[in-house]
N, C-alpha and C positions, 0 to 999 in steps of 0.2 A: 504494500500500500504506500508507505512512505518512500518517496523518491521514484515511484513507478506511476501511481495514479495522481498523487499530490506532490507539489514541490515543497515538501515538509522537511526533508533532511537538511536543507540549507537553514531553515528556521531553527531546527533542533540544534544544529552546530552553533549558530549565533547565540542561542540561549545557553548552550553549554559553556561557551567561552565567557559570556557575561557572568554566569553563575560562578565559574572558576575564579574570575577576577574579584567577585564580591566576597568570596571567602578567603581571599588572600593567596591564591595559588596561580601559577602561570601554566596554563594548559595550552595545548597547540591543536591546530587543525588535524595533524596526524594522530593525536590522542583520540580525537573524535572518530576518525575513520576506522580505527580498530574496532569500534563498537557498532558500526553500521550493520543492521540486519540481525543483531543478536538480542536475546531477551535480557531484561533487567537483572535476572538472577546471575547471569554470567558477567554482565558489565559491572555489577556491583563489586564483584571480586577484583576485576581489572582495575577499577577506580581506587580501590583500597591500596593497591600496589602503586598507582600513580601518585596519589595524594599522601600516602603514608598511614600507618596504623592509628595515628592520633586523630585523624579526620573522621567525623561521624558521616558515613556515606549516605545513610538515609536522610540526614538533614541536608546534605548537599543535593540529593535527589529532589527534595522539596523546593530548594532554591532554583534548581534547574527547571523544574516544572513551572514555577511561578513566572520565570522569564519566558518560557515557551508559550504559556497561556496568553501572555501579554502580546506576543507576536502573531499568534495563529489566526487572528481575525483577518489577516491579510493573505491567508493561504490560497495559493493558486493551483489550478489543475495543470497537470502535465499535458504536453501536446498530444492530441489524438485520442484522448480518453473517450469522449462522447462518440466520436466516429467509430471507434472500435466496438463500443457497447451497442451502438445501432446495428453494426454488422453482425454481431453475435445474436442480437434479437432477431434479425431477419433470417438467420440460419437456425434459430431455436436451439442454440448451444447454451447449456447451463454454465454458470461461472460462480466462483467463490473468491472472497478476499481471504488471504492467508498471511497473517502478520504477527510480528513480535510485539506490536503495540497493544495496549489494553482496549477493551470494548468501548470504553467511553470516548477514546480518541477516534475510533472508527466511526462511531455514531455521530460525533461532532463534524468530522470531515465530510461524511456523506450528506448530512443534513445541510451543511453550508453550501453545497453545490447541487442539492436536489437529486442526489443519486441513491438514496436509501432503497428505492424499489428496483434498482438495476442489477442487484446481486441476489443469487439464490441462497447464499450462505455466507456467514462471516466466521472465520476461525481466527481467534485472537488469543492473547496471553491468558492463560488459565484454562484453555480448552485442550491442552495436550501435556504429556509428561515431560518431554524434553523439547526445548526450542531449537531453532536453526543454529548451527548447521545440521542438527539431527533431522531425519526425515519426518518425524512425528507430525508437525503441522500440516504438511502436504498429504500425508496418508490419511489424516483425520478429515481433511477437506474432500478427498476422493470418496471416503466412506459416507460422509454426509450427502454428497451429491449422488451417490449410488453408481459411481463410475470406476472402472478399472484404472489404477494409477498409470498404467502403461498407455492408456488412451487419452491421458490428460496432457494439455499444453500448459506449462508453467512459465509465467513471465516474471522476471526478477531484475532488480537493479543492483543488488548487493552480492558480494562474493559468497557470504554465508547462506544467502537465499538460494543461489545457484547450486551450491554444494548440497543443500537440503533437498531441493527438487530433484536433482540428479540421483541422490541416494534413494529417493522414493520411487525411482524408475520412470519418472515423467520426462516427456520431451521438453527440453528447457531452452528458453530464449532469454538472453540478457539484453536489457536496455540500460546501458550505463548511466549513472547519475553522478555522484561524487567519486565513485571508484571506477577506474578503467578496467577493461577486460584483460586479464593477464593470460599468458599461455596456458596455465593450469585451468583457468575458468573457461577459456575458449574450447578446450578439449572436452569439457562437460556439456557444452551447448550445441544445439542444432544450428543456431545462428546467433549473431550479435547484431542487434538492430539499432539504428540511430534514434528512433522514437516509435511511438505506438502507431503512427501513420504507416511506417514501414511494415510493422507487424500486420496491420489490417490488409495492406496491399499484398503481402505474402499469402495470407489466408484466402484472399480473393482470387489469387492467380490460378 
């Protein structure tokens, strides 16, 4: 969802850097990139290493959240989202959101752009045992949709998301956002697309 449907990773990064500054730490863009596509349970451990054992990570998470909430009213859609959804509707293809974010973020983002009715299922934090890069989120999405994972097309913007989708046995496409496609990631993908317009064109071909 973040970085694929919504241009929210940039907002999350800016909020992360602002929150880090507020608590007196110097965090970097690269520190943020390590966390992209991963659940809070994993990122919390990572941040403890970054900030040190003296830092209350849950308190930092609350500061980060406050900065993010202040920014997200300006959340924009990524290019090609509506056109791709229209194409899937025309073909009667079911689809699910599969994210490391909490349900409240998904609900807000979808409502902001009037997309709540455009997805058949939402699989978010709390709906699976292990988060990305484990395959659990994608396997759960396939189960809810009643579809064989091997018949699913997974669209991802993050390395951990690509790893998770590929581990679930899905046909995986990366649309890079903040993270470029590495050789490892390209090897796991059917294709790397510039944006969702290119994905739609590929499906229509």
